[in-house]
C-alpha positions in Angstrom: -55.0 3.4 -47.7 -52.8 1.3 -45.5 -52.2 2.6 -42.0 -48.3 2.6 -42.5 -48.7 5.3 -45.2 -50.4 7.6 -42.7 -47.7 6.9 -40.1 -44.9 7.4 -42.5 -45.6 10.2 -44.8 -42.2 9.9 -46.6 -43.1 6.3 -47.6 -46.3 7.7 -49.2 -44.1 10.3 -51.1 -41.8 7.6 -52.3 -44.8 5.3 -53.4 -46.7 8.1 -54.9 -45.4 7.7 -58.4 -46.5 4.1 -58.4 -50.0 4.6 -57.0 -52.9 5.7 -59.3 -53.9 9.2 -58.8 -57.8 8.5 -58.7 -59.2 7.5 -55.3 -60.9 4.3 -56.6 -57.5 2.8 -57.7 -55.8 3.9 -54.5 -58.2 1.9 -52.3 -58.1 -1.3 -54.3 -56.7 -4.4 -52.4 -55.3 -6.9 -54.8 -56.3 -10.5 -53.9 -55.4 -12.5 -57.0 -52.7 -13.0 -59.5 -54.2 -10.9 -62.1 -53.0 -7.3 -62.5 -49.7 -5.8 -61.6 -47.2 -7.8 -59.6 -48.0 -6.3 -56.2 -48.1 -8.2 -53.0 -51.6 -8.9 -51.8 -52.8 -6.3 -49.3 -50.3 -3.7 -50.1 -50.4 -0.6 -52.3 -46.7 -0.4 -52.5 -45.2 -1.8 -55.8 -42.7 -4.6 -55.1 -39.7 -2.8 -56.8 -40.0 0.1 -54.3 -40.1 -2.1 -51.2 -36.2 -2.2 -50.8 -36.2 1.6 -51.0 -38.7 1.9 -48.2 -36.9 -0.6 -46.0 -33.7 1.2 -46.5 -35.3 4.5 -45.6 -36.8 3.1 -42.4 -34.0 0.7 -41.4 -32.7 3.2 -38.9 -36.0 2.8 -37.0 -35.6 -0.9 -36.6 -34.6 -2.5 -33.2 -31.6 -3.9 -34.7 -30.1 -0.5 -35.2 -30.7 0.7 -31.6 -27.5 -0.5 -30.4 -25.5 1.6 -32.8 -27.4 4.7 -31.8 -27.0 4.0 -28.2 -23.1 3.6 -28.7 -22.8 6.7 -30.6 -24.7 8.7 -28.0 -22.6 7.2 -25.2 -19.3 8.1 -27.0 -20.5 11.6 -27.7 -21.6 12.1 -24.0 -18.1 10.7 -22.9 -16.1 13.1 -25.2 -18.4 16.0 -24.0 -17.8 15.3 -20.4 -14.0 14.9 -21.0 -13.7 18.4 -22.5 -15.8 19.9 -19.7 -13.7 18.4 -17.0 -10.4 19.3 -18.7 -11.3 22.9 -18.4 -11.1 22.8 -14.7 -8.0 20.4 -14.6 -5.6 22.4 -16.8 -2.2 23.0 -15.1 -0.7 26.5 -14.6 0.5 28.8 -17.4 4.2 28.2 -16.5 6.1 26.8 -19.5 8.2 24.6 -17.0 5.2 23.1 -15.4 5.1 19.4 -16.4 2.0 18.4 -14.8 -0.8 17.1 -16.9 -4.1 15.3 -15.9 -4.3 11.5 -16.7 -6.5 10.4 -19.5 -9.9 8.9 -18.5 -10.3 6.5 -21.4 -7.8 4.7 -23.6 -9.6 5.5 -26.8 -8.9 9.2 -25.9 -5.1 8.8 -25.7 -4.1 10.4 -29.1 -6.6 13.3 -28.4 -5.1 13.6 -24.8 -1.5 13.8 -26.1 -2.5 16.4 -29.0 -4.3 18.6 -26.4 -1.3 18.5 -24.2 1.0 19.6 -27.1 -1.3 22.4 -28.1 -1.7 23.8 -24.6 2.0 23.8 -24.0 2.7 25.6 -27.3 0.0 28.1 -26.5 1.2 29.0 -23.0 4.7 29.3 -24.3 3.5 31.9 -26.7 1.6 33.7 -23.9 4.8 33.7 -21.9 6.9 35.0 -24.8 4.4 37.7 -25.5 5.3 39.3 -22.1 8.9 40.0 -23.1 10.3 43.3 -24.1 12.7 43.6 -27.0 15.6 43.6 -24.6 14.4 40.5 -22.7 13.8 38.7 -26.1 17.5 39.4 -27.0 18.7 38.0 -23.8 16.7 34.8 -24.1 17.7 34.4 -27.8 21.4 34.5 -26.7 20.7 31.9 -24.0 19.0 29.8 -26.5 22.1 30.2 -28.8 24.4 29.2 -26.0 22.4 26.2 -25.3 22.5 25.0 -28.9 26.3 25.6 -29.1 27.5 24.2 -25.7 24.9 22.1 -24.1 26.2 18.5 -23.5 29.5 19.5 -25.0 31.1 21.9 -22.6 31.3 21.1 -18.8 31.4 24.8 -18.0 28.0 25.4 -19.7 25.6 24.3 -16.8 27.1 26.9 -14.4 26.4 29.7 -16.9 22.7 29.0 -17.4 21.6 30.9 -14.3 24.0 33.8 -15.0 22.6 36.8 -17.0 24.7 37.9 -20.0 25.7 41.4 -19.2 28.2 42.2 -22.0 29.6 45.4 -20.3 31.5 44.1 -17.2 33.9 47.0 -17.5 32.2 50.4 -17.5 34.4 52.3 -19.9 32.1 55.3 -20.1 32.2 56.1 -16.4 35.9 55.5 -15.9 38.0 58.6 -16.6 41.0 56.4 -17.1 39.6 54.9 -20.2 38.4 58.1 -21.8 41.0 57.9 -24.5 40.0 54.3 -25.2 36.3 55.4 -25.4 37.0 58.2 -27.8 38.9 55.9 -30.0 35.8 53.5 -30.5 33.0 54.9 -32.5 31.0 51.6 -32.6 28.6 50.1 -30.2 30.4 48.1 -27.5 29.0 44.6 -27.1 31.4 43.1 -24.8 33.9 45.0 -22.4 35.7 42.7 -20.1 39.1 42.1 -18.6 40.6 38.8 -19.8 43.9 36.9 -19.3 45.8 36.8 -22.6 48.3 33.8 -22.8 51.7 34.7 -23.8 52.6 32.9 -27.0 56.3 32.3 -25.8 56.1 31.1 -22.3 52.5 30.5 -21.5 52.2 33.2 -18.8 49.3 35.4 -18.7 48.7 39.1 -19.0 45.6 41.3 -18.2 44.0 42.8 -21.2 40.7 44.6 -21.9 38.7 42.5 -24.4 36.3 44.6 -26.5 33.9 43.4 -29.0 32.1 45.7 -31.4 29.9 45.2 -34.4 32.8 45.0 -36.7 36.0 44.5 -34.7 37.6 42.7 -31.8 40.0 44.9 -29.9 42.6 44.3 -27.2 43.7 47.1 -24.9 46.1 47.6 -21.9 44.3 47.4 -18.6 46.2 50.1 -16.9 46.6 52.7 -19.7 43.6 51.8 -22.0 45.9 51.9 -25.0 44.8 49.6 -27.9 47.2 46.9 -28.5 45.6 44.8 -31.2 42.5 45.4 -33.6 41.1 42.4 -35.5 38.3 42.8 -38.0 35.6 40.1 -37.5 36.0 39.0 -41.1 39.5 37.8 -40.1 38.3 35.5 -37.4 37.9 32.0 -38.7 37.3 29.8 -35.7 37.1 29.6 -31.8 38.5 26.6 -30.1 38.0 25.5 -26.5 38.2 22.3 -24.4 35.2 20.3 -23.2 36.2 20.7 -19.5 35.3 23.2 -16.8 37.8 25.9 -17.7 37.7 29.3 -19.3 40.4 29.0 -22.0 39.6 29.7 -25.5 41.6 30.4 -28.7 40.6 32.8 -31.6 41.9 31.6 -34.8 42.8 34.4 -37.4 42.8 34.2 -41.3 46.3 33.2 -42.5 47.9 36.1 -44.4 45.7 38.8 -42.8 47.4 41.8 -41.2 46.0 40.7 -37.8 47.6 37.2 -38.1 51.2 38.4 -38.2 51.8 37.3 -34.6 49.5 34.4 -34.8 46.4 33.3 -33.1 45.1 34.4 -29.6 44.8 32.3 -26.5 42.7 33.7 -23.7 41.2 32.8 -20.4 37.9 34.3 -19.1 35.5 34.0 -16.4 32.6 34.4 -18.9 33.7 32.1 -21.7 30.2 30.9 -22.7 28.8 34.5 -22.9 31.8 35.8 -24.9 31.9 32.9 -27.4 28.1 33.2 -27.8 28.1 36.9 -28.4 31.2 36.5 -30.7 29.3 33.9 -32.7 26.1 35.9 -33.1 27.9 39.1 -34.0 30.1 37.4 -36.6 27.0 35.7 -38.1 25.2 39.1 -38.2 28.0 40.9 -39.9 29.4 38.3 -42.2 26.4 36.1 -42.8 28.6 33.1 -42.2 28.6 30.8 -39.1 31.7 31.0 -36.9 33.2 27.6 -36.4 33.4 26.6 -32.7 35.6 23.7 -32.1 35.3 21.9 -28.7 38.2 19.4 -28.1 40.8 18.7 -25.5 43.5 19.1 -28.1 43.6 21.6 -30.9 46.4 23.4 -32.9 47.0 27.2 -32.9 49.5 29.2 -35.0 52.0 31.1 -32.9 54.1 33.1 -35.4 55.7 30.4 -37.5 55.0 27.5 -35.3 52.0 25.2 -35.1 51.5 24.5 -31.4 49.3 21.9 -29.9 47.2 23.1 -26.9 46.5 20.1 -24.8 44.2 20.1 -21.7 45.2 17.6 -18.9 43.8 16.7 -15.5 45.5 19.0 -12.9 46.9 17.8 -9.6 46.6 19.1 -6.1 49.8 21.2 -6.6 47.9 23.2 -9.2 45.2 24.2 -6.8 41.7 25.0 -7.9 42.7 27.3 -10.8 43.6 26.0 -14.3 47.2 26.7 -15.1 49.0 27.1 -18.5 52.6 26.1 -19.3 54.5 26.1 -22.6 56.4 22.6 -22.5 58.3 23.1 -25.8 58.0 24.6 -29.3 55.1 22.4 -30.2 53.2 21.8 -27.0 51.3 24.0 -24.5 49.7 22.2 -21.6 46.6 23.4 -19.7 46.1 21.7 -16.3 42.4 21.8 -15.3 41.6 20.8 -11.7 
């Protein structure tokens, strides 16, 4: 039997069907042209030679380069992941550091690993929040989507926590009558400046937002002056500048709209507009339209009045001022 069959048992297994079973035939070495068409000196039939060659091609020297290349790549990838374990940045979601990639062919893997790691640490960070903290961040996210790059006042509100209850009605005996008149949960309680529709002068009012209504009360007595169901609020308008003026538009024909729309000025405009937007969406299942423009129309009784925001002068000081110019125009000077 040829030596290669002892060295390669699989070759013998492949050739076994073509080799005679009796020992005498298996040891015959053909040297002439008579007999089966086998190559002289070999027991393997010629039709099976390509199969044997394919089987043992991987052991040939010509295939060594491919094996060495594959091994090298696997070793580089293994080393890459082992080293990345000790090079990972902190778990802070705002940490933008990321180790450089060692090889160009790992570029797509490196970017995908960065994306996965950032999503994972964001989830780990969110899992630490209580329900109250989640609500605060949801409101901040909503404010960002509504006002970022649209309202100049927005950046200054990012670091300010949304408190809602700036006026402690429950602890002030003066507002006991007002507290007893409100049975719903109070979302916003704040003193705002209500702009007079006739002359543009301002009057202090208590602004209250509940789950279903918007209320205005006298700051001194606590008496409710106006009550507007949220279903009658159609739009909120404001300028793109660094001021706290905003208008609340009411549904035409509703009882609350008998005197017209409201124009206010607040120190917490971003928070108030965000909470009003979220509360209206929760109760009516409809998104409240928020218009950001330096000119918009409001309905004051029977007149449509243009509220126009202009650049203020040094005479106006550092506080925005409002002035009714005529029956069709109300100007707000913003420093």
